[in-house]
N, C-alpha and C positions, 0 to 999 in steps of 0.2 A: 592161393594158398601156398604158404611157404613150407610147411610140413604136416604130416598126419601121423597118428599112432598107428600101431599094428605091425611095426618092424622095429628093429634095432636102430636107435638114433644114430645119423651120420655126422652130424654137426651141431654146433651151438652158433648164436649170432649176437652181434652187437648192432643195436638200432642207431644209425647216425641220423635219420630223419624219417618222419612219417608215423602213422599210428597203426598198431596191430592189436589183435585180440587173441588171447591165450585161452584155450577151452579144453576142459577135461573131456576126452573123446568118449569115453564110456557113459558118463551121465549127460553129456552136452551141456554141462554148466560153465557158464562163463566164469573164468578164474581170475583174469585181470586184463586191463588195457595197458599197452606198453607203448612208450613214447621214446624220443632221443635219449640216449644213454643207458637204456636198459640192456642188460645182458642176459640172454634167456637160452634155455636148453632143458632138455630132460636129463639133467645132471645125474640124479640117482640111477637112472637107467643106462646112462653112458658108463658111469663107473661100475656098475654091476654087470654090464653087458646083456641087459634084459630088454624087452619090448617096451618102446615108448608108449605113453597114455595120453599124450596132449596133441592138439591141433592148433597151428598158429596161422592166422589169416591177416593178410594186409588190409587195411581199411582205406588207406589213402596211398597216393604215390609215395614211394619210400626208397630209402637206400639202406642197406645192411652190410655188414662184414661179417664173414663166416670163419669159424675155426673147426677144423676136421676134428672128429671124435678121437682119432688116433693121436693127434697132436695135443689136444685137451688132456688126454690121459697121461701123455709123457710129461706134460707140465706138472700135473698133479703128483706125479712120481717124484719130481724134483722139488715139489712144494708140498710136503704132507699136510701142513696145517690147512692149507686151502683145500686140500682133498677132503678134509673133515668137515670144513665150512660149506662146502658145495654138496656134500652127500645128501642133504635133505632139502634142497631148495630147487626151485624152478627158475626163479627170476632174481637178479641181483640189480638194484638200482642205486 
């Protein structure tokens, strides 16, 4: 498991290789399968400073790159159009 909801998200991740499953933790509903190139995070919750609601699980051997939430917020401050674009999504592919 890469992360689970219930606390404030600490990072987002870029998938370099492998397969992951994104799941809504409250309903346990599978939201999406993620593969190389996916950029995933609880972006709305990172931006709002609220509790995350998703769970990400690695399904195969994988490699990811992470960006800390504080660095992501600084990037969004410097790029307000991207802040708007990311304010309602969990995954960018």
